[in-house]
Each structure stands twice: as C-alpha cells, then as structure tokens.
FIVO-557777 format. One record per atom (N, C-alpha, C, O): x, y, z. Coordinates in steps of 0.05 Angstrom, whole numbers, plus 5000, padded with zeros to 4 digits. Each point is the difference from the previous one (the first is absolute). Layout:
<sites>
XYZ...
</sites>
This chain:
<sites>
558150885402497750094998499150054970501950044984495349965006499850074976497450204997498149965015501750224970498050224999498049914986500549864980497350205027496749984988499749984976501750154989496849724994499750044976498150254995499250115021499949984958498650234996497250045010498149894990501850245027497450065019497550044983500050104977497949825034497850084984498650245013500950085022497250034969499150255010498949975028498349825000501950275020499049985026497550175004499750194984498549775031497450165002500850285004499450194987502349805039500550265009503450084992502149925010497450264969503250064990501750115021499250185015503449694984501450155014500450315000498850134982502650005035500650255000501350084970501749854991497550364996501750064974498949834981500250114978498749675019499049794984497850084984498150115011501849864962497750144985497849895010500149775010497250404989497749965003498649844977499950094978499249685028499349854972496549985001499049824987499450345028497649955001499050184979501650164991495549815000498550164975498950235011499750214988499449745044498250265010502050135019501649895014497850404985501750215012498250145018497549994998503950135020498250225013499550224983501550094982495949985026498850204983501450225007500450005025500750224961500850225006497550195007497649944996503550345017497850125017497749895013497850115002502749665008497549795015498450255021501050175014496349774981498350105029498349845003498149984985502249865038498049774999496850075005498149864995501850455018497150075006499250034973497749914995503650204986499250064973498849774982498250014982503449805027499449694986497549905009498349914985501550105047498049865016497550124982498549874986501550435017497650134990499249944973497649984994504449984990499949854969498549755000497949944988503449915028498549705001496750015015498349854992501350335026497850055007497650074981497949884998502950324989498550114976499549834981497950034987503749755006500249814979498549775008499149844983500550135040498049815011497050145009498349875011501450344985497650105015497950014982500650054976496649915030497949994980499449784985500849795009498250224973498749744986502449924982500850174984500649565018502149934981503150065016500150125021501849804968502250095007501750104977499849874979501950365021502450034981502449825004502150055012497149724973502249795004502850124985502349965011497450154968502850084988501450225019502450005003496050185011501450185020501649825019502450015006495549805005501949875023502549784991502049945013497349974961502749854998502250194991502349945005497150284981502150174990501650135031502550034999496450035021500550075025502349805017502250055008496249724993501149815016502349864989501649915016498850064959502049874986502150184996502149914991497650385014502250204998501250085029501450205002498149655019501150095027501249735007499149784992503050265025501549775012498249925021498250135009502649584999498549905025500050165026498149995015504450174991500050175020498350195003499050085021500450044950498450254995497549905007498650095018500749684966496749935006499649945032497850065010503949855002499649985030499450295013498150025015503450194979498750275009498150104987499350225010499449704969497850064985497549825022498150135009502049684995498449845016499850115030497949995012504050094997499550195026499250284996498850125018501649994962499050284994496549944995498450155012500849684976497349954991498349945026497850105005503449745011499249885027499450375015497850095007503950024994500050265017498050164983498150125011502249894965497650194985497249904999498250174999501249595000497449864996499349865020497649945001504149975021499249825022499349724985498749835012502150124962499549754989502949844993502350094999496849634996502749824995500150014968498249954984504550145011500549984963499149744991498049984985503249845024500449774987496949884995499149914979499850115046496849975003498050104976498349874987502450355012498850204980500649874968498149964985504549995008500949944979498949654993499849904978499850005041499049694999497050044995498949834986499650375023497350024993499850104974498149934986503950255004498950134975500749844979498750024979503149805023501749904975499349645004499449885021500850024953499749745003501349804985500550064977500249685030501649854982503450015003501350065020499449894961503049985000501150265001502250035010496350214978500950245005499650065031501950105011496349875000500450035035502149845012501050095020499749704970501949805013502650154994501849985016498350144965503350154988499750245021501750055018496750064979499850295016500250005027501250185012497649645001499449945035503349915004501350055020499549814959503149855006502150205000502149995014497450194969502050225003499950185021502050125007495449915006500150205022501349895031500650155018499749564981500849865021502949985002501249894982500250225042503149984996501049664992498849795003503350254990501149734985499549765021498649814992502450195031500049785023496549945005499249785006499350434991497349955000498349824982498249845004503250284972499049874977500749714999498449825000504050165001501149705005498449795023499449774997500150425024498849835023496849934988499149775006499550394981497449954990499949804980498149854997504250154987499849794973500949755015499149804990502350165031500649795013497649865020499849755001498250455014497949955010497549844982498749805004501450394975498049854980501249764988498349854991504350065005500949794991499249745016499849784989499950285039499849785020497750005009499349825015498950404977497249995012498749814980500849924979496150005037498249834986500949694992501649875014497250034964500449744990502250034983500150164981502249645027502449974981501950285003499250225007503249714988502150225001501150094974500849824985499350435009501850104982503349985000501550195003499349504993503449985005501450204981502150105008496849964966501650204984500550235010502150114994495950005025500450255009501650045022501350215005498649555012501749985024503349924991501850065016498649844966502249934985501650324988502250095006495850014978501050264988500750175022502350095000496449975016501150215022502049885015502150135000497849665014502049925022503149894988502150005013497549924963502549974983501550274990502449984997496350264998500950214988500850235024502150124997496549925022500950195021502749985016500949785006500450515001502049975006499449965038497750015009504149975002499749965029498250195014497949965011503450304984498550215006497450054993498650135016500349784961497250004988498849795015497650045008503749744998498849775011498850125028497550005004504250095015499450095027498250234999498750045020501250114961498050154995496749934997498050105011502449704971497649844997498949835023497650005003504049865013499649855026498850255014497749965007503050254997498850235022497350114987498250095014501749894956497150164991498249795004497750055008503049714988497749785004499550035029497750085006503849885013499450045025498150215010498149965016502650284971498450275004497149984989497950075011502349804960497850094989497749735012497650035004503649774998497649755008500349905024498549825005503450275017500449965025500149665004499149865018502550074958501049755002502649874994501150164984500649625020502749994996500049854972498749794997502850314985500449964974501349674994499449834984502550185036501049724999497449765006499049844984500450215043497749775009497950014976499149774997499750394986498249994982501349844979498649834988504450215003500949884978500349685007499749844982500850075045500549775012497149874990499749824984498450335031497249874998498649954972498049864999503250244982499049974974501849864979499249964977503549975032501449874981501249725011498749915019503049964974501049725013502849934986500850124980500449725029502149834993502450234992500350215013501449714967502650134993499650294989501850175000495749874992499150284986499650175028500950235001498049675019499650155019502650075017500550225009501149564993502750085020501650184981501550175011498649814961501450234985498550285000501550205002496249824997498550275010500750125022500750235003499049575016501050105028502350125004500250225012501949634978503250134992499950254987501350195010497249854968500250264986498350255022500350254999498249625016498450195018501550145020499150215011503549674996501450105022501250204989500250195016500849874958500950284990503150025011501250195008499649534989503350015007501949924983502149915008497150124967502449944977502250135011499650205015503149704980502550135006499950244975498849984978502750235034500350184974502850105001500250244998501649635006503050014992500550064974498749874983502850295010500850024971502949844993500649944977500950015043502349824995499749715005498949945021501849894964499249695007502049824999501950034984497849805031502549785007499649804982497849894996504850074990500449834971499349685011498849834987502250135044499449775005497449905008499249764998499650475011497150005012498849924972498949785000500950334980499349904968500349784996498149854994504550075008500049694991499049785017499149794993501250315035498249805020496650004993498549805002500650454990496950034996499649824968497849924992504250074998499349894973500149685001498849854984502750055037500849735003497549925016498749804992500450325028497249965015497850014987498149865007501750294973497649984981499949814981497949894994504550054994500349694985499349805019498249844993502950145029500049725017496849945009499149775003499250515000497649985009498249974981497749935007503050124964498349914981501149754980499249775001502350314984500849864975501549695011499749784989502150305038501249715007498649885020501249835013496350234993498749875021497449814990499150024978500249835037497549814995498050145017500049995024498250154960498050165015501850255000502450004994496150245016501150254996500450105031498049985016504250114992500150215023498850285003501350205002496549794997498850304997500950215019499950244994501049675028500850175022501950174988499850254999502549604990502550174990499250244977501250224999496649684984499950204981498550235013500450234993497449725031499050225010501950195016499950244999502049605016501950135013502150264980500450245005500549614978502050174981498050184986500450245004497849704983498450244984498550145013499550224991499549725032499250165019500650235018498650165012504849784987501450155019502350134989500850205013500549744966502850094992499150244982497850014990504150195007499750244984499649904973500449774991498650464997499550024972502649944988500449814986501650395021502549984987501449714999500749894980499550015047500749745004498549814984501449814991496150195003498549774987500350054972499749814984501050415006500450024973502549844991500049864981502250185035502749834997499349735010501449834990497150105025499249695008498649894970500449774993498150404990498649904981501950014976499549834983502550315013502150014979501849765008501049914979499749975043501949795003498349755003501249784998496150225006498749725001499649924966499949774991499950484994499949934972502549844991499949784989502650385017502349884994501049725013501349844988497850135037500249725008498349774994500949775001496550304993498349794994499349974975499249784993500950474987499949984974496550074992498849984978500050115051497050074991499450205022500749985023497950244968498750255014498749875026498949785001501550395021498549915024496749944994498549845012501050324969496449994993499749744995498349875013503249984966499649744996500249845021498249835001503550165019499549865023498250025018499549795013499150434992497550085014497649834983498449865014501250174955498549904995499949684998497949894994504249985010500749774999499249845028498849795003502450445020499649825027497950125018499249875020499950374974497350085013497850024984500150004975497750035041496749964979498350215016500550095022497349964961498050135008500750335002501450134984497149975041500150295008502750025013500950234998500649625013502650005009502250074979501850175002497749634975501650044976499850284989501850144990495949925013499250284985501350235016501450194991497849775034501850265021502750014995501250214995499949565007502850024997501650054970502550034999496149984980500450054976499650274997501450124983496550045032499550325001502250085015501450174989499449745039502550045014502750054979501150224998499649584990502249984982499850244983501950154998495349914987499650144977500750355013501150174987497849865039500550265011502850005010501150225002500149565004503350095003501750064978502050135001497049744977501350064973499450324999501750175006495549894984499650264997496650025006498149894989501950255029496850085006498850114980497849914992503350304997498350144979499249784979497649984995504049844993499449794981497749815012498449904984501650055037498249845015497450104997498149854995501750425008497250194995499649974973497849914993504250154988499350114970498449704996497850004990503449765017498949774991497149935012498349904986501350165038497249995009498550144991497749925000502850374989498450144987499049944969498050094989503749765001500149934977497649724999498049964986503149895035497649745006497150125005497949904991502250335023497050085007498850094974497649974999503650144981498450114977500349844972498950094980502849645019500049864978497649784997499049915020500150004955497649854998497450125007499550245002498949585000497150075006499550125030500849875019498250354984499050125022502950085016502249894995497350295020502150195019499449905026497949965011505049994997499449995034501150245016502250065009494650094990499950285018501250035021501450205005498049615011501650045029503150014997501450145014499449704970503350005006500950214978502450064999496350044987500550274982499850235020501750175005496349825004499350265026502250015018501250215005499449555007502049975024503050144992501350175013499149724966502750054991500450314991501950125008496349974978500250284991500050175024501350215001497249725017499450175021502249955023500250155019501349674978502349965021502550024990501850005017498850024960502650054979499750294992502150104991495950055009500250264987501750215011500750204988500249715041501950205011502849875012501450085019498849684965502949835006501449974979502150114998497149734982501449924978498749984976500949844983496850345010498750014979501450024972499349864980502450315021501850074977501749744992500349934976500849925046501349744992498249804992500849854982496650115026498449774991499450134969500149844982499550415014499150044970502549914981499949874979502350235032502749974983500049664998500549924977499249925038500249695001497849934983500449874980497250215025497849944987500450054968498749854986502650305004500250134977502049824983499849924976502450035043502049824986499449745002501449894983497249955027499049755008497849934981500249794988497950375008497849954985499350164977497849984990504250195001500150124980497350154994499350064976499650005041498050235002499950175021501049915020497850364980500350175029497749885018498149884990502350165039498349915019497450184988497749914996503150355000497250254994498149834978497649955003504049994978498149864975498649765006497849974989503349845030498849795006497550065016497849894997503250335026497550065011497350134987497649955005503450214976498350184986497949764986497650005002503749814984498649814985498349775019498449834992502450215029498749745023497850145017498449845010501350464996498250065014498950274991501150124982496849975032498350234984498850195023500149955025498950254963498650185020501950155014502450014993496450155032501650075022502049885009502150115007497349604994502149805011502150034987502250035012497749964963502150004978501650245006502449965005496650284995501550285001501449995029502450065002496149865019501750035028502549764996502250065010497549724978502349855001501950074977502349925001496950244979502450164985501750215013502450035000495650115013501350215019502249835016502350064994497349775023501849925017501849844981502450045006497449824975503049904985501450254989502449954997496850304996501350245000501050134972500750234997499349544985501250024967499649804979499149785006501450274975499749794981502649974988500950144982500449645028503249984985499849904969502049974987495649995003500349954973498950244982499649984976500150265040499350274986501450024980499050004978503950045026501750094980501849744989502350014991496249765010501249764987502549925016501549844989499150255033502250025012500549915030498750095018503549704987500249955029500550225022501150204989498449835033501450175019502749994994500549764993502250405005502350005000501049745021501749854991497350105031501049855015499149734991501349805005496850204983498849654989501849904986500149755001501750364984502549844988501149875019499849755002501750425019501749855022498549735010500949775000496550325008497849715010500549804987500949785009498550284962500049774980502649884995500249764994501850385007502249914996501649765026501649824996496950305031501149795020498549774998501149805010496050164977498449834998501749814985500649785009500350324969501749834975502449915020500349755002501250405011502049875013499349755015501149794995496950255025499449815015499149724985500549785009498050284967499449744983502749944986500449764997501350374995503349914998501249845019501749824997497550255019501649875025498449675007501349805004496450214995498049755003500349794978498950004978502649815032500949824979498349775007501349825010495750144987498549865016500049724978500150014975499949785039500349714986497549954987497949995013502449974960497149964983499449685007501749834997495850125011499049715003497749964984498450184993501449564998497449924988498349825023501049925021496450024972498349875022500149674992499549825017501250134956500649714995502649974998501750154990498749615022503149885002499249664992497849875003504950054985500049755002498949795015501149995022497549864975498849765024502149875009501749974983498949955039502049895012500149734995502149874994495450025008499749604996499149984971498349844994502850304991499349974973499849784984502249894995495950004995500549744990498250004973497749955004503150094969499050054974498049844991497950064989503149685020498449744997497349975013497949964989502650085035497150005021497850254983497749964991504150285009497850264989498949924970497650034995503849884989498849904977498049815000498250004983501949805039497649795001497350145014497749934995503050245022498450185015498050164979497650014997504350114990498350184980498549834979497850044992503749785003498249824975497849905016497950054988501549835034497849905017498050205007497649954999503450345009498550214997498150074979497950125004503249784970498650094973498749784989498650044981501649735027499249764989497449945007499350035024499049854955497049925005498450265008500950224995496449725018498150214995500650205021500349925023499950384970501050195015502350045009501649814998499150415014503050105002500550065028498550135013504049764997500650105029501650204995502349964994496450315010501650264996501850065028502350095000496349845019501950085030503549824991502250105003497349664988502549885001502150134978502550025003496050084975501250124977501650285011502350054994496250115020500150265012502649885015502250054991497749775033501750025021502649914989502050115009498349724974502649914988501450224985502350065003495750074978501650154979501050295017502250094995496650015020500150255019502249975020501350195009499249515000502250015020502449814989501349855014499150194960502549904981501350254990498550194995504149835002501450214984499849944971499549774992501050434993500149994972501349714988498949804990503650255016502249724994498249725010499549814986499950235035498549735011497649934984499449764999498750454985498049944987500949884975499049804991503150354996500849894974501749675002500749864981499650075041500949735005497749815003500349764994497250355015497649855005498550024969499249784993500550394992499749914971501449854983498949894981503850095024501749804989499049715011499449824984500550145041499249755013497449934988499649774993498650395004496949994995500549824971499449774996501950434985500149924974501449674997499149834984503250135033501149744999498449835013500149774990498350255031498149835013497949864982499749774995498850474997497149994984500350034974497949984987504250075001500150104971498050214993498949984979500550265038497950115000501650305006502050025013496550244972500950225008498950095022497550015000503950085027498250155019498950244997498150075014502950094969498950274994497349944983498350185002501249644985497749974980498449855017497650034998503149805019497749875021499150215023497949985013503750184990499450245022497550154986497750035009503450084964498450184984497149865000498250135011501249604979497449894997498449975025497649985001504350035023498849925028498850275018498049985014503250234982499750245013499250304979500650034976498450125038499150194972500350305022500350005024499350204958499750265010502450105016502249894999497050365019502750075014501949775013502550044999496549725011502049835016501749904976502449984999495649954982502449904973502050134996502249905001497350404992502150224989502249965024502449984993497150025033501650045022501949685002502549995000496049835001501549755001501449944977502149895004497250164972501649994974502850215000502249974989496950195023502050234999502649925023502450064997496749815022502149895017502049774990502349965007496149914976501249714989501650154976500849844983499750375014501150054968503350145014499950145021502249814968502550115008500150365003499350134980501349985038499550254993500750184977498450184995503749814991500350104978498149904980499550154981499549645020498049954977496950105009498250044984501849995044497350105008500050284988498250084986504050095021500250304995499349994966498250134990503249744997500050004971497149974993499050154983499749695027496949954993498550245007498450084983501850065043498950185006500450274982498250144992504349895003500150184975498949964970499350174983500849605016499049844974496850135000499450174983498849765034497650055010499750324996498250104986503750065030499550274998499550124970498750204994502549644994500250144974498549904977499950104978498749635032498049844979497250154996499150135019499749864958497250084998500050284991501950114988495150015019499350284995501550135027499849875021501650364980500850135021502949875013500849774998500250445016502649845014499950085032499350225009501449585003499850095032503050075006501749835007498650434991502350165007501249975026502449975005495650045012500649935025501749775011501850025017497249744970501449755001502650024991501749895015499350254958502150044990501550165021502349955010496450214994502150225020501549885026502350035008495249805005500549855025502249824996501849985017498049874962502249834996502850044990502049865005497950264987502250134980502050245019502550025002495750115009501150245020501349805026502050075011497249794994500749875029502049744999501049925021499549974959502249784999502850074997500850214990500749615019502550075001502049934971498949894982503150155017501349894969499549685001498749894983502150025031499549654993497349904996499549804985498550345030497349945004499150094967498449864988502750384998499150104979501249794973498849924980503750045029501249834977498349694998499349904979500350005041498149785004497849984989499349794988498850455014498150044986500450034971498249894987503550225000501150024978499849704979499249944978502049945043500849704987497449834999499349854982499450215041496849815000498450154983498149864993501850364998498150124983500949844971498549854987504150235007500749884975499549694997499449924977500749935042499849745005497049914997499349814987499150345026497149935001498650114974498449864986502450395007498250134972502050034980499650184984502449705013501450024969500250264992500350044976499650195045500650304992501650105023500149895022501450354970501650135021497650125014497650014995503750085024498050185022499750254991497950124999505350014990500150254988498350014980498850214997500749614986498450024976497150035003498650124984500849775035496849995013499750225011497750094999504250085014499450235017500150264974498550195001502849774983500350174978497450024985499150224993499849575001497149974985498150105015497950074990502549935034497650055021499650275013497950115006504449964996500150315013500950204977500249934976500250315034501750184986500550235013499450045024501750134962501650305019502149945016501749824996498150365024501949985019499349805016501849885012495950074990499149745020501349744985501249855015498850104961501149784990503450005009501249815009499850434987503450015004500549935026502149885005496050195018500649985018500049675015501549885016496150054971499449695008503249834980501649865012498750194964502349874992502549995014501649825004498250445002502950075022500349745022501749835002495750235013500049825021500449684992501449845012497450124970499749754987502849864994500349764999501750424997503149934994501249835023501649814996497650265027500949895025503150095000501849855006498350404986502750125002500950245022501450204997497349725021500250265024503249945014501049795005500050484998502449965011499749845032497850015011504249875000500149895021501550005022500149825017501350434984501750095020498650135021497650025001504250085017498750205021499850294988500250074977499550075046499450324992503450154993502249965010496950224972502150184991499250305005498850134982502149985044498950205003500450264987498450195004503849844978500250224985497949974974498450164992502249584997498049964982497650025005498550084982500349875046497050025008499450344998497950104992504050045017499850274994499550084972498150144992503749774996499750094970497349874986499050124981500049685028497649874990497350185012498050074987502549985037497850215016500250244982497950084990504250045004500250224988498650034973498650184991502249554997499150004967497050015005498850164987499649675030497150035001499150285010497850084991503250045021499150265012500250224980498250174996504349834989500150234982498150024976500150194985498249585011498549984982498050215000498950045021500350124959497950215003497249885006499149814988499650315030496749925006498449994970499950194984499349665014497750004969502049884976499049944979503450045026502249854975498949655008501549865014496450034978499149735009502049794991501149825013499150274960501849784982502849955014500949785007500150454994503250025010499949835030501749845007496150265007500049895033499749745000501349865016496850024963499449744999502449834990500149765005501850354980502149904988502549945025501249805005498950475007501949975020499549825025501949905012495550064995499249905020500449654992501149835014497750134960501049724988502749895007500649805012501350414975502749945001501049915025501149785003498450405017500649895032498249825015500949865018496850134976498249845021499649674988499049825013502350164957499649714990502649885001500249774992502150385016502849924998501449985023501749825003497850365017501350055019499949755020498149854993503350055030499249795018498850135019500350255002498049585016498350105019501850185023499350245004502749645011501050185022501150304986500150205014500549814960500350264989498050174994500150245000497749594991497950224996498850095029498850215002501549655017499050145030501750275000499150235003503349694994501650235006499250274979499850225009499849734968498950174980497650115012499850254999498149625015498150105011500250255015498950224997503049685022500850165023501550244993499550205013502049824969501250204988498850194985500950234997496449674990498150154985498250175022499150224996500549635026498250155023501550225011498850205007504549784997500750195008500350244985499950225011500649764960499950224983498050144994500150244997497249594999497750094990497550025019497950104992502549815034497850035023497849834991497949995012502849834962497049774989501149785005502549984998496249845009500149695000500149934967498550124984502749755010500049924963497249884995498950024978500249895038497349874995497750214993498249974984502450255034497650214996500850174976498250164993504049854993500750124978499449794976499450114979500649685020499049784984496750044994499049994977499650045046497250015001499750254988498150004984503150205019499350284995500750064975498450144987503849785002500850064970499149774980499750074976499849715031499049814979497349875001498550065018500949764964496949895000500249724993502149894997495649995000499949794999501749735002501249965021499049844959501949805007502850055002501449845012499750384976503250045007499750095030501749905015496250294997500750035030499749795016501349985021497149854970499249775015502449845006500949915022500250064951502549804998502650095023501349865016498850414979502650195017498649965026501749935016496250094994499049995027500549775010501049995023498549744962500449795009503149915002500749815014500750294974503249975005500950125025501249885018497850424983500950125027499349905026501350035021495849844975498749885024501349745006499949915022501349984957500649715004503450035007501149815011500150434983503450065013499250075024501249865017497350294993499150105025499049775022501049975022497449924971498949775020498649784980497650054995503649694993498449854983498049905019497650044993502749835030497949875016497350205004497649934997503250305010498050225001497950034971497550025000504549984979498650024971498249784997497950034987502949725024498149794995497949975019497949884995502550225026497550045024497850204989497649975005503250184985498150244985498449834976497549985000504049924982498349844977498449795020497649984996503449875024498049855005497050115012497749924997503650315020497450185007498550104978497549985002503550104979498450164980497949774987497650034995504049695002499049794986497049925017498249894988501550185036497449925020498950205005497849955011502650314987498950225013497650104975500349964976497350175039497650044981498849774993500649785009497650274973497649864990501849764983501850094986497949645014501349824984502749945012500950165016500349644976502849905002501650024972498649964980503450075018502049984980501749785000502450015004495749734991501149745009502649914986501349815009499450334967502449954983502250065016501849865009497650464994502550135023500349875020502449955004496049955014500049865026501649764992502149955012497149924971501349714997502850044991501749855009498850344974502950034987502250115023502249905002497050275013501450085021500749755019502349935005495549955003500049825023501849774990501549895016498550024957501449774990502950034999501749855009498650444977503050104987501650055026502549984998496450085026501050125026500449805019501650025018497149784978499649815025502749915007500249925024501750064962502849865010502250214999502449935000496950365000501950224998500050175024501750025017495850104983499850195022496950085007499150235002499549525001496950045009499950055026498150115010504249795004499650065034500750315002498950125018502850004966500350275005497650134989499250185014499449774963498050144993497850015017498450194997501349605022497849925020500750235019498250155006504549905006500150195017499350304988498750175014502149874963499850284986497250024999499050225004499649604991497050054999498450035023498150164999502549715025498950075025500950295011498550135015503549934977501450245010498250264989498950185013501149764957498550204985496950035001498850214996500349605008496849954998498549915028497749935000503850095020499349935025497849714997497850005012502949834976498649724998502349844988502050084988497449635020501749844989499349884974497649974996504249954983499149884975499149805002498649944980501349845042498049805005497450105003498149874990501450395024497150055004498950114980497650004997504350134985498950124978499249754974498550054981502549745022499749804983497549825011498449884986501650125031497049915019497650174995497749925001503150374993497550154998499349984968497850084992504349824989499150114970500349784988499449994976501749775036499549744978498349775015499350025024500249794964498549785017500749664989501549994980497949845028500049754992502749855003501249995021499549904954502449874998501850144994502449965006496650264980502450224986501250165030502350065001495950005020501150105023501449835014501850095014497849634986501849825019502449974989501849955015498950064953502449984989501450275007502249995011496750294983500850235008501150035030502250125005496449795013501050005029502049825004501450075019499249704971502349795001502250204985502250025011497450104970502550164988500550205018502350035007495850125003500350215018501949905021502050125008497149655001502249945024499150055029501449915017496850194990499650095027498450245002499650134980499549965045498350255011501950125013501049895019499950394974501350165017498450175025501250145015
</sites>
C-alpha cells in the first residue's frame, strides 16, 4: 500500500485543520440588532448601500441565516426580497448570493445555468467538478426544496452525450474518500486510461468517466503521477487529444480540482478578470462560495501564479460598492507589504517540484513528409510561379508540409533543374506577410535567426524585444550556429554587431548569452543554495550590483540548475525571482532577465505568451507572430498550442483565424497543425 500525495485543501477542514476562509463569525453577534440596522438602511428614499455591504460581508453565512429569521420575526418581511428590491445590478447579485446558504446558492446558479435558451456549461462544470460529496448531497436536496424538481432529471433534460453522463456520475456524490491507496489499482487505472485513449482507435470514454468520476482524489493524484511516468505525457494532454467539446472541458476541470481545488479557482478568477470585460457571474459565484472555505489558499496561489494579488486585480477591474464588497470577501491585499503569505513560499515550491517532475516531450507541428520527392516538389513550385499569376495554394501546401532539411533539398534541386534561385523566384512572386513567412521557412534555422537579429539592429532604433526573444531562448548549439551564420551572411561577428548597437548592462547580458557558453549539466543543490543566497543578499536599491549578480547566474547556469536556484530563492525569501526582477529593475535589462526566467520555467508558455501578445488589441504584430511560428514549428509548437489554450481559454488556431486573413492565414494554420 502507498500513502497518498499531498492533499489539497478540502472544503470542510478536518477537525484540528486550520480554517482557510476569509470570512469569520462576527464576535458579539446580535441578529436582532443586525436586522434592525438593515431595515434602517433600506427605509425611506434610497438605501444606505455602504451600511448594507459592511454588515453583510462582516457576518458568516450561518449568522446571515439568523439575521433573515430575525428580520422576518421583527418586520414580517423577507429580507432577501427587500434586498432585491433596494439594490440593483452586480452589487445586488453579490449581496443576495451571500444571503443564501451555500447549497441554495449553488442550486440557484445551476437553475439559472439550465433555464431559458441555451445552457451555461461553464457554470455546471465549475460547480459539479469542484464540490465534495457532502456538498453535492446538500446541493441536490436544496434544489429539490427550492424548485420542487429533481436536479438529475433537469440536467439530463438539458445536456447530452458523454458530457451528460459525467455530470450524472458527479451528481451521485459517491467519489471514494479513502486515504490509503492500493498500488496495484493505481497501475491498473493507468493502464486502463492509456488503453482507453492513446492505444485505442477511437476513445473508450466510459473508462475515463468511471475512473475520474469515482476514484478518491488521493488515488487519482498517484494515477496522474504514474501516468506521466508511464506515457511521458500528463493526463491533461491525453484528455485534450482524445476528448472534445464540453466533455473535454469537464474532464480537465475534474483533473484540475483533483490536483488542487484552490488552484482551479485561482485560475478561474484570473480568467474572469483578464482582458477586456469582466465575467461578473463567475467572479461573484466564486467569491461568494469560497469565502468561508479556501479563500486564503486561493489568494496564495493567485499571488504565486500571477505575480499580483487577487485584491489588486479585483480593485483594478471593478468599481463602486460592488468592488468594496468583493474586496471585503477577498479579506486582504497580499501585495500590501510586497510580500507573499508565509505559506505561499511552500505553495510555489510545490508547484516547482511538480514542474521539475514533468518531463514533457517537446513536439513540433511540422514533420518530414513521408513520401518526399524533391524533384516533384521543385517542378510543382516552378509550375506554380510560371506564367501569368501565382498559385499561392501550391506554394503554401508544399513549403508548410516539408521539414526544413527537406526544403533545403528542394532549393538545391530547383537550382539543378532550372538554373534558378528558388528564394529569388519566391520573392518576385509573393509579397507582404505571406512572403515573410514563406521565405523564413525556406531559410536554415540559424540563418533565419541571424537575419532576424540583423533586422532588429538595422536602421533607426533597435528592436530589443526580438534580440531578447532569440538570444534568451536558444540553446548552446543553436547560439553557436547563429554566430557562424551571422559571420557567413554579414561578414561581421554577432558580438561586434551587438556591441555597436546596444549599451550598458543590456549589452553585457546579450553578449554573455551570444557566447553560447551556458553550463549543460544537471542541478547542483549546494551550488543552487549559494546562487540563491548570492541574489538574495543584494541590498534593495543597489541596482548595479543586483544586475551583475543576476547576469553571472542567469546567463551561465544550466536550465535544470536554474530551476533549483529559483526554488531555493522562494524558500529563502518568500519571493518568486521574477517578482524581484520586476520590482528592482527596469527597461531592457528587466525584460531580458524576465525572458530568461520565463524560458527556464516553461519555454512553450513563454512563446504562447508571445503569440498571444502579437495578436491581442488593435493591430497585429505580424513580425513577432511570423518569427515565433517559423522558428518553433519543428521544435515545440505543439506544446505551445497546449499552453496557449490552457492559459487563454481559446486555441491558437482560433486566435489566428480571428486575427489574420487570406493566404497568410492559410500558411499560419498549416504551421499551427490543428485545432485544439
């Protein structure tokens, strides 16, 4: 038998467990006095919203129920009905939500989600994937009591397929709750999931439903760890590959809640507030339902994961009494002292441990063509460019479906056959964004990177972002190849070019990276502690010394070693190293160090962010978009796609369709390699 992995914070803490809610019982509570205060606040013309929010957000849910009873006894009126009458909009939804017992609040959310035209699947997923057995049983009873209807029947009537089946399984509230797990059963479940998905033509969804819907959280954590070791990929990757639509989203939510329910809600809150517009229903629902369960854990993880406090994000994203009430439920600003909770260091440390364990296989989206014939390709390309007009579809189809090595063979064959330079012909036949993309794909990777660096330093002004993106993310072999290509193509060393075009600490960082001399071993724990101490010991405000120390470590140590340094730094200081860089440094130096840190933490995520930024807002940064799509297509673009959909809730394919058009879009979608 094996013991379970680190348990996540349960909604109802075990006896003796620390309370992790942000709302506590109000001391010296007097329900009659509170009922009178609320009656006074709503009496006459207008209402005293400040008094209402102050009182209701300072009482626990149990105390609010007592206030409701006292209000009815004193005034013969329903408090919730009066609040609904007096308040409006989001503030009303929030306050009324707080007045309901948790199970009734969930019941109301689900009723709203399945009433009327269309179904709010995200709401169903969030509630049913995250609640404990006890909470599910209370929800079913509350739904029956409030609406005199059977919840399971209503869900069956409003959903279909495997999505419906999994919701029904979750509605039973019969997940195993044992804390001791059988090792044999873990192995069996791993095998069953693998055979149901990866090894099967078509997917056996029933196995996924049975295992993910019934096994205990402790058991499933071990299954996920073992699945990664056995298959080389996380369970989430298999779910994305094998399942689809709302069923896929539900199963991913179940996996997230098994791993860590507070982290699932931290992510939901972040997504509810990022970008244009706020998803207020999601924000209200989570802040109401988690305020007496695990809000402190959610805050910690939010602060660690997004490097800003939940409090500050709510403050910047909402307004008026609505904002004040949400901030009261949040219960504190973790940025106030510029410090994490003491516990957050441990949370961050565990997140790093998980990322260190996950050795995810990097995959490109462009692979060598199986039936490759350079002679036929050269002839097809010549025909596509001959005569009047150009056959762009043929050019795109051939060039995006061949590996770079195969494209070099096509170039050579084209010259041998026709005595012409394929690159020159392509340049004269296609133009604009499509030309930049296709010509980029035709260049050997090192020569392409060398050209991007040259362009970044040409003319008035320097494109520092491009310099950082390339030099901070390439490995030693790639950097050395870029140096050779730069010398060959431009008859000048890359170091000389960087020296004449940049200055100060930024120049020193770029030149250090451009030597391609990073250590290549694994981690050295003792040295990692020394390195972390070296950075931590620099006095705040001593910018020059800090930048020098960071450069010595970030530009020379191996990636595995730096991961350990970051962990040790968190343990010592309660800070993420990225947070310190952003706080203490500025300009290009800060951007370069942040890029190195993000690349070390998760390179595909770094590039997913780049792609997202290239397309968000007004206008598209076609140069950045092209550079990333070309340079990562044979390395890790598949992984970048996975990180993109995970973080931004839409696929890279969808983002490209929404932001580009014509032949440029066709070529980008071919490189993207699929819709997630």
